[in-house]
C-alpha positions as CSV (number, residue, x, y, z in Angstrom):
1,X,32.5,-5.8,39.9
2,X,31.3,-5.3,43.5
3,X,34.2,-7.4,44.8
4,X,36.9,-6.4,42.3
5,X,38.8,-4.3,45.0
6,X,37.7,-6.3,48.0
7,X,35.4,-3.4,49.1
8,X,31.7,-3.8,49.8
9,X,29.0,-3.0,47.3
10,X,28.1,0.7,47.2
11,X,24.6,0.3,48.6
12,X,26.2,-1.3,51.7
13,X,28.7,1.6,51.8
14,X,25.9,4.2,51.7
15,X,24.0,2.4,54.4
16,X,27.0,1.9,56.7
17,X,28.0,5.6,56.5
18,X,24.5,7.1,56.3
19,X,25.1,8.8,52.9
20,X,21.6,9.8,51.7
21,X,22.1,12.0,48.7
22,X,21.6,15.7,49.4
23,X,19.6,17.7,46.9
24,X,21.3,20.9,48.1
25,X,24.6,19.5,46.9
26,X,23.2,18.3,43.6
27,X,24.0,14.7,44.5
28,X,22.8,11.7,42.5
29,X,24.8,8.6,43.3
30,X,25.7,6.0,40.6
31,X,25.8,2.6,42.4
32,X,26.4,0.1,39.6
33,X,30.1,-0.6,39.6
34,X,29.9,-2.1,36.1
35,X,28.7,1.3,34.9
36,X,31.3,3.3,36.8
37,X,34.0,1.1,35.3
38,X,32.6,1.6,31.9
39,X,32.6,5.4,32.4
40,X,36.2,5.2,33.6
41,X,37.1,3.3,30.4
42,X,35.7,6.2,28.3
43,X,38.3,8.4,29.8
44,X,41.0,6.6,27.9
45,X,44.3,5.1,28.9
46,X,44.9,6.2,32.6
47,X,48.0,4.3,33.7
48,X,50.3,7.2,32.9
49,X,47.9,9.9,34.1
50,X,46.7,11.7,37.2
51,X,42.9,11.9,37.2
52,X,41.0,14.8,38.8
53,X,37.5,13.7,40.0
54,X,35.0,16.2,41.3
55,X,32.2,15.1,43.7
56,X,33.1,11.4,44.2
57,X,30.4,10.9,46.8
58,X,30.6,7.3,48.1
59,X,33.3,6.6,45.5
60,X,31.7,4.5,42.7
61,X,33.5,6.2,39.9
62,X,36.6,6.6,42.1
63,X,36.8,2.8,42.4
64,X,36.2,2.5,38.6
65,X,39.1,4.8,37.8
66,X,41.5,3.1,40.2
67,X,40.4,-0.4,39.1
68,X,41.0,0.7,35.4
69,X,44.6,1.6,36.3
70,X,44.6,5.3,36.9
71,X,48.1,6.3,38.1
72,X,46.7,8.5,40.7
73,X,43.3,10.0,41.5
74,X,42.7,13.4,43.2
75,X,39.1,13.3,44.5
76,X,37.6,16.6,45.6
77,X,34.6,16.2,47.8
78,X,32.6,19.0,49.5
79,X,30.5,16.7,51.6
80,X,32.4,15.7,54.7
81,X,30.0,12.8,55.3
82,X,31.6,11.0,52.4
83,X,35.2,11.2,53.7
84,X,35.2,7.9,55.8
85,X,33.9,5.9,52.8
86,X,36.6,7.5,50.5
87,X,39.2,6.8,53.2
88,X,38.4,3.1,52.9
89,X,39.1,3.2,49.1
90,X,42.4,5.0,49.8
91,X,43.4,2.2,52.1
92,X,42.6,-0.3,49.4
93,X,44.7,1.6,46.9
94,X,47.8,2.8,48.8
95,X,49.4,6.0,47.5
96,X,47.0,6.2,44.5
97,X,44.1,8.2,45.9
98,X,44.2,11.6,47.5
99,X,41.0,13.0,48.9
100,X,40.5,16.7,49.6
101,X,37.5,18.0,51.5
102,X,36.9,21.3,49.5
103,X,34.7,23.2,47.2
104,X,35.9,22.5,43.7
105,X,35.1,26.1,42.6
106,X,37.6,27.4,45.2
107,X,40.4,24.9,44.8
108,X,43.5,25.0,42.5
109,X,43.9,21.3,41.6
110,X,47.3,21.9,40.0
111,X,48.8,22.1,43.4
112,X,48.1,18.4,43.8
113,X,48.4,17.0,40.3
114,X,51.3,15.9,38.0
115,X,50.8,16.0,34.2
116,X,49.6,14.4,32.1
117,X,46.1,15.0,33.6
118,X,42.6,13.8,32.7
119,X,39.4,14.9,34.4
120,X,36.6,12.4,35.0
121,X,33.6,13.1,37.1
122,X,29.9,12.5,37.7
123,X,29.5,16.2,38.3
124,X,27.1,17.6,40.9
125,X,24.3,19.1,38.9
126,X,24.5,22.5,40.6
127,X,28.1,23.2,39.6
128,X,28.6,21.1,36.5
129,X,28.1,23.8,33.9
130,X,30.2,26.4,35.7
131,X,33.1,23.9,36.1
132,X,32.9,23.0,32.4
133,X,33.1,26.7,31.3
134,X,36.1,27.2,33.5
135,X,37.9,24.2,32.0
136,X,37.1,25.4,28.5
137,X,38.2,29.0,29.1
138,X,41.6,29.0,30.9
139,X,44.0,31.9,30.6
140,X,46.4,29.8,28.4
141,X,45.8,27.1,25.9
142,X,46.4,24.1,25.7
143,X,44.9,23.6,29.2
144,X,46.4,21.5,32.0
145,X,44.0,18.7,31.1
146,X,44.2,16.3,28.1
147,X,40.5,15.3,28.3
148,X,37.3,15.7,30.2
149,X,35.0,12.7,30.7
150,X,31.9,14.2,32.4
151,X,28.4,13.2,33.4
152,X,25.7,15.8,32.8
153,X,22.0,15.9,32.6
154,X,21.1,14.9,29.0
155,X,19.9,18.4,28.1
156,X,23.2,19.9,29.1
157,X,25.1,17.2,27.2
158,X,23.0,18.0,24.1
159,X,23.9,21.7,24.4
160,X,27.7,20.8,24.5
161,X,27.6,18.9,21.3
162,X,25.0,20.9,19.4
163,X,25.4,22.2,15.9
164,X,24.3,25.4,14.2
165,X,20.6,25.6,13.5
166,X,19.5,23.5,16.5
167,X,17.6,24.8,19.5
168,X,20.3,23.6,21.8
169,X,23.1,25.3,19.9
170,X,24.7,28.1,22.0
171,X,27.5,29.2,24.3
172,X,28.4,25.8,25.5
173,X,28.6,24.2,22.1
174,X,30.7,27.1,20.7
175,X,33.1,27.1,23.6
176,X,33.5,23.3,23.4
177,X,34.0,23.2,19.6
178,X,36.4,26.2,19.4
179,X,39.3,24.5,21.2
180,X,38.2,20.9,21.7
181,X,36.4,17.9,20.3
182,X,33.3,16.9,22.2
183,X,31.0,13.8,21.8
184,X,28.4,12.0,23.8
185,X,29.8,8.5,24.6
186,X,27.2,7.1,26.9
187,X,23.6,7.7,28.0
188,X,22.1,6.6,31.3
189,X,18.5,6.3,32.4
190,X,17.2,8.0,35.6
191,X,16.9,4.6,37.4
192,X,20.7,4.1,37.2
193,X,21.0,6.7,40.0
194,X,20.1,7.0,43.7
195,X,17.9,9.0,44.0
196,X,16.8,8.9,40.3
197,X,16.8,12.3,38.7
198,X,13.8,13.4,36.6
199,X,15.6,13.2,33.3
200,X,18.2,11.0,31.6
201,X,22.0,11.7,31.9
202,X,24.8,11.4,29.4
203,X,28.6,11.1,29.5
204,X,30.5,13.6,27.3
205,X,34.1,13.0,26.4
206,X,36.0,16.2,25.5
207,X,39.5,16.2,24.0
208,X,41.6,19.3,24.0
209,X,42.9,20.5,20.6
210,X,46.5,21.7,20.5
211,X,45.2,25.2,19.4
212,X,41.9,26.8,18.6
213,X,40.2,26.0,15.3
214,X,40.1,29.7,14.4
215,X,42.0,32.7,15.7
216,X,40.1,35.0,18.1
217,X,40.7,36.8,21.4
218,X,39.1,34.5,24.0
219,X,37.5,37.4,26.1
220,X,36.1,39.1,23.0
221,X,34.8,35.9,21.6
222,X,33.1,35.1,24.9
223,X,31.6,38.6,25.1
224,X,30.2,38.3,21.5
225,X,28.8,34.9,22.1
226,X,27.2,35.8,25.4
227,X,25.5,38.9,24.0
228,X,24.3,37.1,20.8
229,X,22.7,34.2,22.8
230,X,21.3,36.3,25.7
231,X,18.7,37.5,23.2
232,X,18.8,34.6,20.7
233,X,15.4,35.4,19.2
234,X,16.6,38.8,18.1
235,X,18.5,39.6,14.9
236,X,22.2,40.0,15.6
237,X,22.2,43.7,14.7
238,X,19.8,44.2,17.7
239,X,21.3,41.6,20.0
240,X,24.8,43.1,19.6
241,X,23.7,46.7,19.6
242,X,25.9,48.7,21.9
243,X,28.9,46.4,21.4
244,X,30.2,48.8,18.7
245,X,28.6,51.8,17.0
246,X,29.2,50.3,13.6
247,X,28.3,46.7,14.5
248,X,26.3,46.2,11.3
249,X,29.4,46.9,9.2
250,X,31.5,44.6,11.3
251,X,28.9,41.8,11.0
252,X,28.9,42.2,7.2
253,X,32.7,42.2,7.1
254,X,32.6,38.9,9.0
255,X,30.3,37.2,6.5
256,X,27.3,37.5,8.7
257,X,24.0,39.1,7.7
258,X,22.8,41.7,10.3
259,X,19.4,40.0,10.1
260,X,20.8,36.6,11.0
261,X,20.0,35.1,14.4
262,X,22.7,33.6,16.7
263,X,21.6,30.0,16.4
264,X,22.3,30.1,12.6
265,X,25.9,31.5,12.8
266,X,28.8,29.0,12.6
267,X,31.8,29.0,14.9
268,X,34.1,30.3,12.1
269,X,31.9,33.3,11.6
270,X,31.7,34.1,15.4
271,X,35.5,34.0,15.5
272,X,35.7,36.3,12.5
273,X,33.2,38.6,14.2
274,X,35.3,38.6,17.4
275,X,38.4,39.6,15.3
276,X,36.3,42.4,13.7
277,X,35.0,43.7,17.0
278,X,38.6,43.7,18.5
279,X,39.9,45.7,15.5
280,X,40.3,49.5,15.9
């Protein structure tokens, strides 16, 4: 795999360009090109898609995506030190890789992408959750992306796919399951990365549904979920106090006991509650 594109192994690339991972940027580099190609394959058929990659670093996953046939990759990298290494990949794949030196939280990628679009990334740990929430809560649905194939710390991945009743069930799992299908497709040990993080990582594949599973106003639903889980140990009548004067009646009308706690309430019930809260 190290010579599939005629480019040097990633350890050599890092040494040549002095790319020691920066903790301040949440960087943990994945150097095994067999693994990066496997992650790229989890993203599905790429030959007719543009792929958005956030935080490519020295370009391990970038090379995997291009080698697996991505029509075009837009790589958004905040760390200017990585640009020369990414330029070498761009030269090896003419007209198929665009690199932008920018903060992903400040960039509108649609200015540079042509649908259909998939997102694949070994996300920097310090912005991964915020980017995921943005991708799951756009103003319109369906979103611009068909699927998200994302690397997270294992504990975050578990929160995304959690079910009611579990300790990891919460805002991320509800947002993901409301309008998408999410599953863990790979797990990776700390030693797969440089430097090795303290915990395992996992790749989550999220496919957008054509429409939400249950009707609800997105902003109201987010507000209800946020309040419910901000005080997840409290009964919902207490956690949601102040949302509406008659919140207990609205909970009951939604099929939820006022004494229930957030972690036991199903997505369908939260959507019903959002509709009840939005009603006059």
